[in-house]
C-alpha positions as CSV (number, residue, x, y, z in Angstrom):
1,X,16.7,13.2,-22.6
2,X,18.4,12.0,-25.7
3,X,19.1,8.5,-23.7
4,X,15.3,8.0,-23.6
5,X,14.3,8.6,-27.2
6,X,15.2,5.1,-28.3
7,X,12.9,3.7,-25.7
8,X,10.3,6.1,-26.4
9,X,10.5,5.0,-30.1
10,X,10.2,1.3,-28.8
11,X,7.1,2.1,-27.1
12,X,5.6,3.5,-30.1
13,X,6.3,0.5,-32.2
14,X,4.9,-1.8,-29.5
15,X,1.7,0.5,-29.6
16,X,1.5,0.0,-33.4
17,X,2.2,-3.9,-33.0
18,X,-0.5,-4.4,-30.5
19,X,-3.0,-2.3,-32.4
20,X,-2.3,-4.2,-35.6
21,X,-2.8,-7.5,-33.5
22,X,-6.1,-6.6,-32.3
23,X,-7.3,-5.3,-35.7
24,X,-6.1,-8.7,-37.3
25,X,-8.0,-10.7,-34.6
26,X,-11.1,-8.5,-35.3
27,X,-10.8,-9.2,-39.1
28,X,-10.3,-12.8,-38.4
29,X,-13.2,-13.7,-36.0
30,X,-15.5,-11.0,-36.7
31,X,-16.6,-8.1,-34.4
32,X,-19.3,-9.8,-32.7
33,X,-17.3,-13.3,-31.7
34,X,-14.3,-11.2,-30.6
35,X,-16.2,-8.8,-28.3
36,X,-18.0,-11.9,-26.9
37,X,-14.7,-13.0,-25.4
38,X,-14.0,-11.3,-22.1
39,X,-10.2,-11.8,-22.5
40,X,-10.3,-9.7,-25.6
41,X,-11.9,-6.7,-23.6
42,X,-8.9,-7.1,-21.2
43,X,-6.5,-6.7,-24.3
44,X,-8.4,-3.6,-25.6
45,X,-8.0,-2.3,-22.0
46,X,-4.4,-2.9,-21.9
47,X,-3.7,-1.5,-25.5
48,X,-5.6,1.8,-24.3
49,X,-3.4,1.7,-21.0
50,X,-0.2,1.5,-23.3
51,X,-1.2,4.3,-25.6
52,X,-1.8,6.6,-22.8
53,X,1.3,5.9,-21.0
54,X,3.3,6.4,-24.2
55,X,1.3,9.4,-25.3
56,X,1.3,11.3,-22.0
57,X,5.3,12.1,-21.7
58,X,5.0,13.1,-25.3
59,X,2.2,15.7,-24.7
60,X,3.9,16.8,-21.7
61,X,7.1,17.6,-23.2
62,X,5.8,19.2,-26.4
63,X,2.9,21.5,-24.4
64,X,4.8,22.0,-21.2
65,X,2.3,20.6,-19.2
66,X,3.7,19.8,-15.4
67,X,2.2,17.3,-13.0
68,X,1.6,14.5,-15.7
69,X,4.5,12.5,-14.4
70,X,2.7,10.3,-11.9
71,X,0.3,9.1,-14.6
72,X,3.1,7.3,-16.2
73,X,2.6,4.7,-13.3
74,X,0.0,3.2,-15.4
75,X,2.9,1.2,-17.3
76,X,2.7,-1.4,-14.2
77,X,-0.7,-2.5,-15.6
78,X,1.3,-3.9,-18.4
79,X,2.5,-6.6,-16.1
80,X,-1.0,-7.9,-16.7
81,X,-0.1,-9.0,-20.1
82,X,3.0,-10.7,-19.1
83,X,1.0,-12.6,-16.4
84,X,-1.4,-13.8,-19.1
85,X,1.5,-15.2,-21.1
86,X,3.1,-16.9,-18.1
87,X,-0.4,-18.9,-17.7
88,X,0.0,-20.5,-21.1
89,X,3.7,-21.4,-20.8
90,X,4.2,-24.8,-19.1
91,X,7.7,-24.1,-18.3
92,X,6.4,-21.7,-15.9
93,X,3.8,-24.0,-14.2
94,X,5.7,-23.8,-10.8
95,X,5.3,-19.9,-10.8
96,X,1.8,-20.4,-11.7
97,X,1.2,-22.5,-8.9
98,X,2.6,-20.2,-6.4
99,X,0.5,-17.4,-7.8
100,X,-2.6,-19.6,-7.6
101,X,-1.5,-20.4,-3.8
102,X,-1.0,-16.8,-3.0
103,X,-4.4,-15.8,-4.4
104,X,-6.0,-18.8,-2.5
105,X,-4.4,-17.7,0.8
106,X,-5.6,-13.9,0.1
107,X,-8.9,-14.8,2.0
108,X,-6.9,-15.8,5.3
109,X,-4.8,-12.8,5.0
110,X,-8.0,-10.6,4.9
111,X,-9.3,-12.1,7.9
112,X,-5.8,-12.0,9.8
113,X,-6.0,-8.3,8.7
114,X,-9.3,-7.9,10.3
115,X,-8.4,-9.5,13.5
116,X,-5.3,-7.4,13.9
117,X,-7.3,-4.4,13.3
118,X,-9.9,-5.6,16.1
119,X,-6.9,-6.0,18.5
120,X,-5.4,-2.8,17.7
121,X,-8.8,-0.9,18.1
122,X,-9.4,-2.6,21.6
123,X,-5.9,-1.8,23.1
124,X,-6.4,1.5,21.5
125,X,-9.5,2.3,23.6
126,X,-7.8,0.8,26.7
127,X,-4.7,3.0,26.2
128,X,-7.2,6.1,25.5
129,X,-9.0,5.7,28.7
130,X,-6.1,4.8,31.0
131,X,-3.4,7.1,29.6
132,X,-4.8,9.5,27.2
133,X,-7.5,10.9,29.7
134,X,-5.1,10.8,32.4
135,X,-2.3,13.0,30.5
136,X,-2.8,15.5,33.3
137,X,-2.1,13.3,36.1
138,X,1.0,14.3,37.8
139,X,2.8,10.8,37.5
140,X,2.3,11.3,33.7
141,X,3.3,14.7,33.6
142,X,6.6,14.0,35.4
143,X,7.4,10.8,33.2
144,X,6.6,12.6,30.0
145,X,8.4,15.9,31.0
146,X,11.4,13.5,31.9
147,X,11.5,12.1,28.6
148,X,10.4,14.9,26.1
149,X,11.0,18.2,28.4
150,X,9.0,20.5,30.3
151,X,6.9,22.2,27.8
152,X,6.2,19.5,25.3
153,X,5.7,16.4,27.6
154,X,2.0,16.7,28.1
155,X,1.4,17.6,24.5
156,X,3.2,14.3,23.2
157,X,1.1,12.0,25.5
158,X,-2.3,13.8,24.1
159,X,-0.7,13.3,20.7
160,X,0.1,9.6,21.2
161,X,-3.1,8.7,23.3
162,X,-5.5,11.7,23.1
163,X,-8.1,9.9,21.0
164,X,-8.6,6.3,19.7
165,X,-7.3,6.8,16.1
166,X,-4.0,8.5,17.6
167,X,-3.9,5.5,20.1
168,X,-4.4,3.0,17.2
169,X,-1.4,4.8,15.1
170,X,0.7,4.8,18.3
171,X,0.2,1.4,18.8
172,X,0.8,0.5,15.0
173,X,4.2,2.2,15.5
174,X,4.6,-0.2,18.6
175,X,4.5,-3.2,16.2
176,X,7.0,-1.8,13.8
177,X,9.4,-2.1,16.8
178,X,11.0,1.3,15.5
179,X,12.6,2.9,18.7
180,X,9.1,2.4,20.5
181,X,10.6,1.4,23.8
182,X,11.9,4.9,24.6
183,X,9.6,7.2,22.5
184,X,6.2,5.3,23.6
185,X,6.5,2.7,26.2
186,X,9.3,4.3,28.5
187,X,7.1,7.3,29.7
188,X,3.8,5.2,30.1
189,X,5.7,2.5,32.1
190,X,7.7,5.2,34.1
191,X,4.2,6.8,35.2
192,X,2.7,3.4,35.8
193,X,4.8,0.2,35.6
194,X,1.9,-2.3,35.4
195,X,1.4,-0.9,31.7
196,X,4.5,-3.0,30.8
197,X,2.2,-5.9,30.9
198,X,-0.2,-4.0,28.3
199,X,2.6,-3.6,26.0
200,X,4.1,-7.0,26.4
201,X,0.7,-8.6,25.9
202,X,-0.1,-6.4,23.0
203,X,3.3,-7.5,21.4
204,X,2.4,-11.3,21.8
205,X,-1.1,-10.5,20.3
């Protein structure tokens, strides 16, 4: 649209500015010295991303090529340039400390996620054996049909706990607390009240 034309012109100006900046640096330091610095390779990569991001909409609109719109998400990578600027500006040193702290805690977050995945996998195996393989049991048939209807009750039980991957996804929905009490836990607990302890224990873990 006409409102986006000024922004497109501004993007082209930035591409020209960044290109001239890199060419001046190469001319000042020399090709060998310039490309020995890893940060300079990052600048070139960002420049390529900016050029591709700017040229794709122009190419798509002129040639009428559909499906290129998602590729414009490459502009998110431009934020890396802004982060590099923040590192050398002393006024943002508190923000720099926060970013460094987040990266330092990333290892602990990875191990926490692995632990949650193990708990989810073990609980899914238990629910597959105790519920998924017993969906044809009369008590589960009655409880699921009372919740979902006479024709889709058993199918819902198999869909939720029929296999370990299905049970893992179902238990993940339990952790989101999105109406899990009526749609997931209620039919199981009505079939066997002792499963309430399993759901409570899983929530606590």
